[in-house]
N, C-alpha and C positions, 0 to 999 in steps of 0.2 A: 462189239464188233472188233475184228482183227484185220490189220493191214497185211496183205500178202503181195509180194513182188512176183510178177508173172515172168516166165522165162521167154515167152514168144510174143511177138506182136499179134494183134487180133485181126483176123480176116472177117469182115462183116458177113459175108455169105456163109462162111463156115460157122460163125457164131449163131446165126439164125437156125441152121440145121441142128446144131447141138441143143439149142433151146427147145426146138420141136421134140427132139428125143427125150429131153429131161422132163417135159410136160407129161410124158408117158412113164418114163422110168424113175423119175424122182431124183433125189439128191445124189451128187457124185462123190467119189472118193479119190483122193490124190495123195502124193507123197511130197513132203516138204522138209526144209531145214529150219531149225529154230534159230532165228536171228536176234533173239532177245526181245525187243519191243515190236518185232514184226516176224513174219514167216517169209521164206523164199521158196517158191514152188519149183520143183524140179520136173514137173510134168503138168499137163492139164490146163493150160492157160485158157482155152476156150470153155472148158467145163467150169472153171472157177468163175469166169466173167458171166457165163450163162446163169450159174447159180446165184450170183450177186444180183443180177437183173431180175431174176424170177423170185428172189427172196427165199431161196432154199438154203438150208445149212449144208456145209461141206464137211465130209468125214476126212480128217487130216491125219495121216500117219507120219509122225515125226521120225526121220531116219535115225536109227540107233547107231552111234559112232562105232560100236563094237561089232556091227554086223557087216554083211557084204551087200552089194547091189549089182545086179546084172544090167549093164548099160543098154543091152538090147531091149529091155522092158520099158525104156523111156520113149516118149514120142518126139525125140529130137536127135540131131546128129551131134556127136561130141566134138566135131571139128578136129579130131586128132589130138585132143587134150590128154587122152589116156592110152597107154600101150596095150592094155588088156581089156577084155569084154566084161569080166567080173572083177570088181575092185572092192577094197574095203571102203566102208562108208566114210571113214576118216579121210582116206586118200581122195575119195570123191568130193567131199566137202572142201578140202584144201584145193583141189584142182578146179572145182566149180567156182569157188569164190576168189581164186587167184586172178581170174579174168573179170575185171569190174563190169558191172552192168552199165550200158550207156545211159547218159542223162535222159530223163523223161521215160525211163523204162515203165511199161504199163503196170499198174497196181489195181487191186480191187479191195473193197471192204467186205469181209465175209463174216458170217456167223459160223463158228466152228461147231460141228455136231458133237454132242456129248457122248 
């Protein structure tokens, strides 16, 4: 099992809707940052929690620091942390982790799909 820090709080009603979809569609895929002994999700908090509760593995794409990421493809608002819509993953990681997560940020224990 792998610990993953979730980027958003969990809305119980939305979580139930996502779980219902996953019962039909199966395991989700998300993107994350490798934090060493844990992962940091950059999207998909509800998909991750739903998968954990349903016992489904999660396909995790670790962001490659040499690539780019289109911020419009994420399911969260960057709160003005970035000047551009497409940034290097290195810049994204630096910007994303520059703003510490609040204490008690939600986490999940997941099985990472092979």
